C-alpha positions in Angstrom: -26.9 -11.2 2.5 -23.6 -13.0 2.1 -20.4 -11.1 3.1 -17.5 -10.9 0.5 -14.5 -12.8 1.6 -11.5 -10.7 2.4 -9.3 -12.8 -0.1 -11.5 -11.6 -2.8 -11.3 -8.1 -1.7 -7.5 -8.2 -1.6 -7.2 -10.0 -4.9 -9.6 -7.5 -6.5 -7.4 -4.6 -5.0 -4.2 -6.3 -6.3 -5.7 -6.6 -9.9 -6.7 -3.0 -9.7 -3.3 -1.9 -8.4 -1.6 -4.0 -11.2 -3.7 -2.4 -13.8 -3.0 1.1 -12.8 0.6 0.6 -11.9 3.1 2.4 -14.2 6.2 0.1 -14.0 9.4 2.1 -13.3 13.0 0.9 -13.6 14.1 3.4 -10.9 13.8 4.3 -7.4 10.5 6.0 -6.0 11.5 9.2 -4.4 8.0 10.4 -3.4 5.1 8.2 -2.5 3.0 11.0 -4.2 4.8 10.2 -7.5 1.9 9.7 -10.1 3.2 6.3 -11.0 2.3 4.9 -7.5 0.3 7.5 -5.6 -3.3 6.1 -6.4 -2.4 2.5 -5.5 -4.4 1.3 -2.6 -3.1 -0.4 0.6 -4.8 -2.0 3.7 -8.2 -3.1 4.3 -10.1 0.3 3.5 -7.9 0.8 0.4 -6.1 4.0 1.5 -4.0 5.4 -1.3 -0.2 5.1 -1.2 0.3 8.7 -1.2 -1.3 9.0 2.2 0.0 6.0 4.0 2.2 3.9 1.8 5.7 5.2 3.0 6.6 1.7 4.4 5.7 0.0 1.0 7.9 2.5 -0.9 10.8 2.1 1.4 10.5 -1.8 0.9 10.5 -1.2 -2.9 13.5 1.0 -2.8 15.5 -1.4 -0.6 14.7 -4.4 -2.8 15.8 -2.4 -5.9 19.0 -1.4 -4.1 19.7 -5.0 -3.3 19.4 -6.1 -6.9 16.0 -7.9 -6.2 13.6 -5.4 -7.7 9.8 -6.2 -7.2 6.9 -4.1 -8.4 5.0 -2.2 -5.9 1.7 -4.0 -6.3 3.4 -7.2 -5.5 4.9 -5.7 -2.3 1.5 -4.4 -1.2 -0.1 -7.8 -1.8 2.5 -9.7 0.1 2.3 -7.1 3.0 -1.4 -7.4 3.2 -1.1 -11.1 3.3 1.5 -10.9 6.1 -0.8 -8.7 8.1 1.6 -5.8 8.2 -1.0 -2.9 7.9 -1.4 -1.2 11.2 -5.0 -0.9 12.2 -6.2 -2.3 8.8 -3.8 0.3 7.2 -5.4 3.5 8.6 -1.8 4.2 10.1 0.2 2.8 7.3 2.3 -0.1 8.1 3.3 -1.6 11.6 6.8 -0.4 12.4 8.2 -3.7 13.5 6.4 -5.8 10.8 8.7 -5.1 7.8 10.8 -8.0 8.9 8.0 -10.4 7.9 8.5 -9.3 4.4 12.1 -9.6 4.2 12.1 -12.9 5.9 9.5 -14.3 3.4 11.9 -13.3 0.6 14.9 -14.7 2.3 16.7 -11.2 2.6 19.1 -11.1 5.4 18.7 -8.2 7.6 19.0 -6.8 11.2 16.2 -4.8 13.0 17.2 -2.6 16.0 15.3 -0.3 18.3 18.6 1.2 19.4 19.2 4.5 17.7 23.0 4.6 18.5 23.4 1.0 17.1 21.4 2.0 14.0 23.6 5.0 13.3 26.8 3.1 14.0 26.0 0.4 11.7 24.4 2.6 8.8 27.6 3.4 7.1 28.7 -0.3 6.9 25.4 -1.6 5.3 24.1 -1.6 1.7 20.8 -0.3 2.5 18.5 0.6 5.4 15.0 1.6 6.3 14.2 3.7 9.3 11.0 4.4 10.9 10.7 7.8 12.8 8.1 10.0 14.4 7.0 12.9 12.2 8.2 16.3 13.3 4.8 16.6 15.2 4.0 13.3 16.7 0.3 13.7 16.2 1.3 13.4 12.6 2.2 9.8 13.0 5.2 7.9 11.8 7.1 7.9 8.6 9.5 5.2 6.9 12.1 5.9 4.3 15.0 4.0 2.7 18.6 4.9 2.9 20.8 3.6 0.2 24.6 3.4 0.4 25.9 4.8 -2.9 29.5 4.0 -3.1 30.1 5.2 0.6 27.6 8.1 0.3 24.3 7.7 2.1 21.2 8.8 0.1 17.7 9.1 1.7 14.6 8.2 -0.6 11.2 9.4 0.1 12.5 11.1 3.3 10.6 14.5 2.7 7.2 14.9 1.0 8.4 17.6 -1.4 11.7 16.4 -2.7 11.8 14.4 -5.9 15.3 13.1 -5.7 17.6 11.3 -3.3 19.0 13.6 -0.5 22.3 13.2 1.4 22.0 12.0 4.8 24.6 11.3 7.7 24.1 9.2 10.9 24.2 12.7 12.6 21.0 13.6 10.9 19.0 10.8 12.6 17.5 12.1 15.8 17.2 9.6 18.8 14.2 11.3 20.0 12.2 10.6 16.9 13.7 7.2 16.1 11.5 4.2 16.4 13.2 1.3 14.7 15.4 0.6 11.8 16.3 -2.2 9.4 19.8 -2.8 8.0 20.7 -4.9 5.0 
């Protein structure tokens, strides 16, 4: 029996994601939003609503920077760049998002220093933060932060809030911080 080549699997998934994707001209506030929740990511094809916070954060930052990209295209590129963590079972590797932005020639700075991230946050246009969930056994979570005329707004920070929420550097806890990207 002949095995199916991984490129064929990923292209079939991309085509399926493209077909079911409901294009939006707005930010994604929840990865469980019906327009994106059932899109699949990673080798086993886990749904975005379960492990797609990193992809949603990339989508939101690209939109905020004036370079919107459809989510199925972001997923395809992330898979090609080997960004899924343990084939996607754990979502996206925390320090891999830079691969995507480098490919797109988007300037960014990544830091593992929470104090440096917090100090730079109000001076940047957008950011992505990767933090431990409130219970570490629940894993990690990515969310985007957008600088909206001097006010910082978090997108997809909480799983039950369908709008941007205010955030300040003081809201970011050093004991949960993993890494951050500043744009």
